[in-house]
C-alpha positions in Angstrom: -39.8 -67.2 42.8 -39.8 -70.4 45.1 -40.4 -73.7 43.9 -43.6 -73.9 46.0 -44.9 -70.6 44.3 -43.8 -72.2 41.1 -45.7 -75.3 41.8 -49.1 -73.5 43.3 -49.0 -71.1 40.0 -48.8 -74.5 38.0 -51.5 -76.1 39.6 -53.7 -73.0 39.2 -53.0 -73.1 35.5 -52.6 -76.5 34.3 -53.5 -75.7 30.6 -50.8 -73.6 30.3 -46.9 -73.8 30.0 -44.9 -72.1 32.9 -41.3 -71.9 32.8 -38.2 -70.4 34.7 -35.0 -69.6 32.7 -31.8 -68.3 32.8 -31.3 -65.2 31.4 -29.7 -66.8 28.2 -33.2 -68.6 28.1 -32.2 -72.3 29.2 -34.9 -74.1 31.4 -34.5 -73.9 35.1 -37.8 -75.2 36.0 -40.6 -76.3 33.9 -44.5 -77.3 34.8 -45.9 -80.4 34.6 -48.2 -79.5 31.6 -45.0 -79.8 29.2 -45.9 -83.3 28.8 -49.3 -82.7 27.5 -48.4 -79.7 25.6 -45.2 -80.6 24.1 -44.6 -84.2 24.6 -41.6 -83.8 27.0 -41.6 -84.5 30.6 -40.0 -81.3 32.5 -36.7 -83.3 33.4 -36.2 -83.4 29.6 -36.2 -80.0 28.9 -34.2 -78.8 32.0 -30.8 -77.1 31.2 -31.9 -77.2 27.6 -31.9 -74.2 25.3 -35.4 -73.5 24.1 -33.9 -72.0 20.5 -33.3 -75.3 20.2 -36.7 -76.2 19.6 -38.1 -73.1 18.1 -38.9 -73.2 14.4 -35.9 -71.6 12.3 -38.0 -68.9 10.9 -39.3 -67.4 14.4 -36.1 -67.2 16.3 -35.2 -63.9 15.3 -38.9 -62.6 16.1 -38.6 -64.4 19.4 -35.2 -63.0 20.6 -36.0 -59.4 19.1 -39.6 -59.1 20.4 -39.2 -61.5 23.6 -36.0 -62.3 24.8 -34.0 -59.1 24.5 -36.7 -57.0 26.2 -37.1 -59.3 29.2 -33.2 -59.6 29.7 -33.1 -55.6 29.9 -36.1 -55.4 32.1 -38.7 -54.0 29.5 -41.8 -54.5 29.1 -41.9 -57.3 26.5 -44.5 -58.1 23.8 -46.5 -61.6 23.4 -44.9 -63.6 21.0 -46.4 -66.0 18.6 -44.3 -68.9 17.2 -43.6 -72.4 16.5 -42.3 -75.0 18.8 -41.2 -78.3 17.8 -43.1 -81.3 19.8 -41.4 -84.4 20.9 -43.2 -85.9 17.7 -41.3 -83.6 15.5 -44.6 -81.7 14.6 -44.9 -77.9 15.3 -47.6 -76.2 17.7 -48.3 -72.7 17.7 -47.3 -71.1 21.6 -48.0 -67.3 22.6 -45.5 -66.3 25.4 -44.9 -63.6 27.1 -41.4 -63.2 29.3 -40.8 -61.1 32.2 -37.9 -60.6 34.1 -37.8 -61.8 38.0 -35.1 -60.2 40.4 -32.8 -62.7 42.2 -32.9 -62.9 46.0 -29.6 -62.0 47.6 -26.8 -63.3 45.6 -29.0 -65.0 43.1 -29.0 -64.2 39.4 -32.1 -62.9 38.3 -34.4 -65.5 36.1 -36.8 -65.1 33.4 -40.0 -66.1 33.7 -42.4 -67.2 30.5 -46.0 -68.2 30.6 -47.1 -69.9 27.3 -50.6 -70.9 25.6 -51.2 -73.2 22.8 -52.8 -71.2 20.1 -52.3 -73.6 17.1 -56.1 -73.6 16.4 -56.4 -69.7 16.2 -52.8 -69.5 14.4 -53.6 -72.0 11.9 -57.3 -70.3 11.0 -55.3 -67.2 10.9 -52.7 -68.6 8.5 -55.6 -70.2 6.4 -57.3 -66.7 6.5 -54.4 -64.7 5.2 -53.5 -67.3 2.6 -57.5 -67.1 1.4 -57.2 -63.3 1.5 -54.0 -63.5 -0.7 -55.6 -66.0 -3.1 -58.5 -63.9 -3.4 -56.6 -60.9 -3.9 -54.4 -62.3 -6.7 -57.4 -63.9 -8.3 -59.2 -60.2 -7.9 -56.0 -58.7 -9.6 -55.8 -61.2 -12.2 -59.5 -60.9 -13.0 -59.8 -57.1 -12.1 -62.5 -57.8 -9.8 -63.1 -55.7 -6.5 -65.9 -55.9 -4.0 -68.0 -53.0 -2.7 -70.9 -52.3 -0.2 -72.9 -49.8 1.0 -73.8 -49.1 4.6 -77.7 -48.3 4.5 -77.7 -46.2 7.8 -75.0 -43.6 6.5 -75.4 -44.5 2.6 -71.5 -44.7 2.6 -69.7 -47.0 0.6 -66.7 -49.1 1.3 -64.4 -50.4 -1.6 -61.6 -53.1 -1.8 -58.1 -52.0 -3.2 -59.0 -53.4 -6.8 -62.4 -51.2 -6.9 -60.2 -48.2 -6.0 -57.8 -49.3 -8.7 -60.6 -49.8 -11.4 -62.2 -46.3 -10.3 -58.5 -45.0 -10.5 -59.1 -43.3 -7.2 -56.7 -43.3 -4.3 -57.8 -45.4 -1.2 -59.3 -44.5 1.2 -61.3 -41.8 -0.2 -65.2 -42.5 1.0 -67.9 -41.8 -1.4 -71.7 -41.7 -0.8 -74.0 -43.6 -3.3 -74.7 -40.7 -5.6 -71.1 -39.9 -5.9 -70.3 -43.3 -7.0 -73.1 -43.6 -9.5 -71.8 -40.4 -11.2 -68.7 -42.5 -12.8 -71.4 -43.9 -15.1 -72.2 -41.7 -18.0 -75.7 -41.1 -19.8 -78.2 -43.8 -19.7 -75.7 -46.3 -17.7 -76.2 -43.7 -14.8 -80.0 -44.2 -14.7 -79.8 -47.8 -15.1 -77.5 -48.5 -12.2 -79.4 -45.9 -10.1 -82.7 -48.2 -11.0 -80.8 -51.3 -9.8 -79.9 -50.0 -6.8 -83.1 -48.5 -5.9 -84.7 -52.0 -6.6 -82.3 -53.8 -4.7 -83.0 -51.6 -1.6 -86.7 -51.4 -1.8 -87.3 -55.1 -3.2 -84.3 -56.9 -2.5 -83.8 -57.6 -6.0 -80.3 -58.7 -6.9 -78.7 -57.4 -10.0 -75.9 -58.2 -12.6 -75.2 -55.6 -15.4 -72.4 -54.6 -17.7 -72.3 -50.9 -18.6 -70.0 -47.8 -20.1 -67.6 -46.3 -17.3 -65.5 -43.4 -16.9 -62.8 -43.5 -14.3 -61.7 -40.6 -11.9 -59.1 -39.6 -14.8 -61.3 -39.8 -17.5 -60.6 -43.1 -19.1 -63.4 -45.0 -20.8 -64.0 -48.4 -19.6 -66.6 -51.1 -19.4 -67.3 -52.5 -15.7 -69.6 -55.2 -14.6 -71.3 -54.5 -11.3 -73.1 -57.1 -9.4 -74.9 -56.6 -6.2 -77.1 -58.2 -3.4 -78.6 -57.4 -0.2 -78.6 -58.2 3.6 -81.7 -58.1 5.2 -82.9 -57.6 8.9 -86.2 -57.9 9.9 -87.4 -57.6 6.4 -85.5 -54.2 5.7 -82.3 -54.0 3.7 -79.3 -53.0 5.8 -76.6 -53.6 3.4 -76.0 -53.5 0.0 -73.0 -55.6 -1.1 -71.4 -57.2 -4.4 -68.4 -57.4 -6.7 -67.1 -54.8 -9.3 -65.1 -55.8 -12.5 -63.3 -54.2 -15.0 -64.4 -56.2 -18.5 -63.3 -53.9 -20.9 -60.9 -56.4 -22.8 -63.7 -58.9 -22.9 -66.0 -56.0 -24.1 -63.8 -55.0 -26.7 -63.4 -58.6 -27.9 -67.1 -59.0 -28.1 -67.5 -55.6 -30.1 -64.8 -56.5 -32.5 -66.7 -60.0 -33.1 -69.8 -58.3 -33.8 -67.9 -56.2 -36.1 -66.6 -58.8 -37.7 -69.7 -60.9 -38.0 -71.4 -57.7 -39.6 -68.7 -57.4 -42.0 -68.6 -61.1 -43.0 -72.6 -60.9 -43.5 -72.0 -58.1 -45.8 -69.4 -59.8 -47.8 -71.5 -62.8 -47.9 -74.6 -60.7 -49.3 -72.1 -58.8 -51.5 -70.7 -62.2 -52.8 -74.2 -63.5 -53.6 -74.8 -60.2 -55.6 -71.5 -60.6 -57.2 -72.5 -64.1 -58.3 -75.6 -62.9 -59.6 -73.8 -60.4 -62.0 -71.3 -63.3 -62.9 -74.1 -65.7 -63.9 -76.4 -63.1 -65.6 -74.0 -60.7 -67.3 -71.2 -62.9 -68.4 -73.2 -66.1 -69.4 -74.9 -63.9 -71.9 -72.0 -62.4 -73.9 -70.4 -65.9 -73.9 -73.3 -67.5 -75.1 -73.3 -64.7 -77.8 -70.0 -65.4 -78.6 -70.6 -69.2 -79.4 -73.3 -68.6 -81.4 -71.5 -65.9 -83.5 -68.8 -68.2 -83.8 -71.1 -71.3 -84.9 -72.5 -68.7 -87.7 -69.3 -67.8 -89.0 -68.5 -71.2 -89.3 -71.4 -72.3 -91.1 -71.5 -69.2 -93.3 -69.9 -69.1 -97.1 -70.7 -65.2 -97.7 -67.6 -63.2 -97.0 -69.7 -59.9 -96.4 -71.9 -62.0 -93.9 -68.7 -63.1 -91.9 -67.2 -59.8 -92.0 -70.5 -58.4 -90.1 -70.5 -61.3 -88.0 -67.0 -60.5 -86.9 -67.8 -57.2 -85.9 -70.5 -58.3 -83.9 -68.0 -60.6 -82.2 -65.6 -58.0 -81.5 -68.5 -55.8 -79.8 -69.4 -58.6 -77.7 -65.9 -59.4 -76.5 -65.1 -55.7 -76.0 -68.3 -55.7 -73.8 -67.2 -58.7 -72.0 -63.6 -57.2 -71.3 -65.0 -53.9 -70.0 -67.5 -56.1 -67.6 -64.1 -58.2 -66.6 -62.5 -54.9 -65.8 -65.3 -53.8 -63.6 -65.7 -56.9 -62.0 -61.9 -56.7 -61.1 -62.5 -53.3 -59.6 -65.1 -54.6 -57.5 -63.0 -57.5 -56.2 -60.4 -55.0 -55.3 -62.8 -52.8 -53.5 -63.6 -55.6 -51.1 -60.0 -56.5 -50.5 -58.5 -53.2 -48.6 -55.7 -55.0 -46.8 -53.2 -53.3 -49.1 -54.7 -50.0 -49.1 -52.2 -47.4 -47.7 -53.2 -43.9 -46.4 -51.5 -40.6 -46.5 -51.9 -36.9 -46.2 -54.3 -36.1 -49.3 -55.8 -32.7 -50.5 -59.7 -32.9 -51.6 -59.3 -29.8 -53.7 -56.1 -31.5 -55.6 -58.1 -34.7 -56.0 -61.3 -33.0 -56.9 -59.2 -30.6 -59.6 -57.8 -33.9 -61.0 -61.3 -35.8 -61.2 -62.6 -32.6 -62.9 -59.7 -32.8 -65.5 -60.9 -36.5 -66.3 -64.4 -35.4 -66.6 -63.8 -32.2 -68.6 -65.3 -33.4 -71.6 -68.6 -34.5 -69.9 -69.1 -31.6 -67.9 -68.6 -29.1 -70.8 -71.1 -31.9 -73.0 -73.7 -31.1 -70.1 -73.1 -27.7 -69.5 -72.7 -28.1 -65.7 -71.2 -26.0 -63.3 -69.2 -27.6 -60.5 -68.7 -25.4 -57.1 -66.9 -26.2 -54.2 -66.3 -25.0 -50.4 -63.4 -26.7 -48.6 -63.0 -24.1 -46.0 -64.1 -26.8 -43.0 -61.0 -28.8 -43.9 -59.0 -30.0 -47.1 -56.2 -32.0 -46.3 -56.5 -35.4 -44.0 -55.0 -38.7 -44.3 -56.5 -41.0 -46.6 -56.3 -43.6 -49.6 -55.6 -41.0 -52.4 -56.7 -43.8 -54.8 -60.3 -44.4 -52.9 -60.8 -40.7 -52.6 -60.5 -39.9 -56.3 -62.6 -43.0 -57.0 -65.2 -41.9 -54.5 -65.2 -38.4 -55.8 -65.1 -39.9 -59.7 -68.2 -41.9 -59.2 -70.1 -39.4 -57.1 -69.7 -36.6 -59.8 -70.3 -38.9 -62.8 -73.3 -40.1 -61.4 -74.5 -36.5 -60.9 -73.7 -35.7 -64.6 -75.3 -38.9 -65.7 -78.5 -38.1 -64.2 -78.6 -34.3 -64.8 -82.1 -33.1 -65.1 -82.9 -32.4 -68.8 -85.1 -29.1 -68.4 -82.2 -27.1 -66.4 -78.5 -26.6 -66.1 -76.8 -29.0 -63.9 -75.3 -27.4 -60.7 -72.8 -29.8 -58.4 -71.7 -28.6 -54.9 -68.7 -30.1 -53.4 -68.1 -29.3 -49.9 -66.5 -30.6 -46.6 -67.7 -30.3 -43.1 -67.9 -31.6 -39.4 -70.5 -34.0 -37.7 -69.5 -33.9 -34.2 -65.7 -35.1 -34.2 -66.1 -36.8 -37.8 -65.1 -35.4 -41.3 -67.7 -35.2 -43.6 -67.9 -34.7 -47.5 -71.0 -33.8 -49.4 -71.6 -33.9 -52.9 -75.1 -32.2 -54.1 -76.7 -32.0 -57.5 -80.1 -30.6 -59.0 -80.5 -33.1 -61.4 -83.3 -35.7 -61.5 -83.1 -37.0 -58.0 -84.6 -40.3 -56.8 -87.4 -41.8 -54.6 -85.5 -43.0 -52.0 -88.7 -44.2 -50.1 -89.0 -46.9 -53.2 -85.4 -47.3 -54.1 -83.7 -46.5 -50.8 -82.8 -50.0 -49.7 -81.2 -50.5 -53.3 -79.3 -47.5 -53.9 -75.9 -49.1 -53.2 -76.4 -52.4 -54.0 -74.5 -54.3 -56.9 -76.1 -54.4 -60.3 -79.0 -51.9 -59.3 -80.3 -48.8 -62.0 -83.0 -46.9 -61.5 -83.4 -44.7 -64.8 -84.3 -46.9 -67.7 -83.7 -44.4 -70.2 -79.7 -43.5 -69.1 -77.5 -46.4 -69.4 -75.7 -47.6 -66.5 -74.1 -50.7 -64.9 -74.9 -50.4 -61.3 -71.6 -50.8 -60.2 -70.4 -47.0 -59.3 -72.2 -46.7 -56.1 -71.5 -50.1 -54.8 -67.8 -49.5 -55.4 -68.2 -46.0 -53.7 -69.8 -47.5 -50.4 -67.6 -50.5 -50.2 -64.4 -48.1 -50.4 -65.7 -45.9 -48.1 -66.5 -48.6 -45.7 -63.2 -50.3 -46.1 -61.3 -47.7 -44.3 -64.3 -47.2 -41.4 -66.4 -44.3 -42.9 -70.0 -44.4 -43.9 -72.0 -42.9 -46.9 -75.7 -41.9 -46.9 -78.4 -40.0 -49.3 -81.1 -37.6 -49.2 -82.9 -36.8 -52.3 -86.3 -35.5 -53.6 -87.4 -36.8 -56.8 -87.2 -34.4 -59.9 -85.1 -32.0 -57.5 -81.7 -33.4 -57.2 -79.7 -35.8 -54.7 -77.3 -35.4 -51.9 -74.8 -37.8 -51.1 -73.0 -37.4 -47.7 -69.6 -39.2 -46.7 -68.5 -39.4 -43.2 -65.0 -40.5 -42.4 -63.5 -41.8 -39.5 -61.8 -39.3 -36.5 -58.4 -38.8 -37.5 
């Protein structure tokens, strides 16, 4: 390239930088635009090696992508790199280098044409950084994005959205298939949200149960909005977040609050029992002691001492019952192990043998559904003892007592039922008090109202529940549901 041709080219493209180089890269000619772009006059660059001005991190890229292919006479690719200006700052250049043959005995040259792309490169770098930050925030918060193209009704998901669904990208789903990940009523709710968004441009933000492609249960938050064009929805888009840990934490708090509320109610009932049932024996004790101190009749003193012993025994029995109630409300030390219902039932019937014979009861059992399961043997014995004692205590006077104990299943939960044909109870009237502390329902039959309270407390302490069905005069059925194990 002649000096005249080079100068003419530079005049036609004064905003770009044109350079002739030796094959080593050393500058041979530099356009006058170098002063405006780089701060160097052409004379300051002549004879210099451009690698001395390149950013160290970009030198290998320039050599591999632009320099070597050009020297070999191959088609080089444009290269974007940083060049140090005279001020010490870097600007971004995009350069394309080609090889020019020499005339006669002249050596060939390299010709480079460069353009300032600092604004574009900076914007791209900012975009990449923002995208990295967005991706990192999305990864940490488990947030993805989604959109629906209304023309094709197909979805587009971000990588995190695919990850939450446990689906390999880039599988494409239509709206109906995407909604199928929501089970039960959740599917209908998200479908209504999508329809209202499309038809009414109504944004939505819902948290629903979710089942991944691998069958894992999750909680997800889906929020969406619409893009309108001439009043018509053309795009639906939003965020998608895995909120399973937050929902599990919220559910655990709700469970804790419910348990604390129940414990508060039980404590109030406990205080009522203490104030009523303990104060009376203590007052009687003091009165009997006063009478003994004031009496000079030995026979009267002996009678008062007998009464004092009876009152003290009653107070001791009440104290033992209250201790058992406290223990039932403190399940932290309860250990579970494989237990046999048939073995525990046999042990309970041995303890109740005298009462069974006295009432003339017949106890039958059907434990074929299941027998052994992991549970607290102490609690199971207490539960069966209280339920059978309750049946024996409230036997119907007009017919022989029959008690039926059997195991079964309700969905995936083990159940245990104890049914009798005794006196029964009006649950419409007393149902809400059945398991309350200190409640009795048959005045002609002695009772302290503690057995069923303790039974319910022990069952719930290990995650189960108990209910009852009864027809007055015909009997009552207690049904226990255990947690799945």
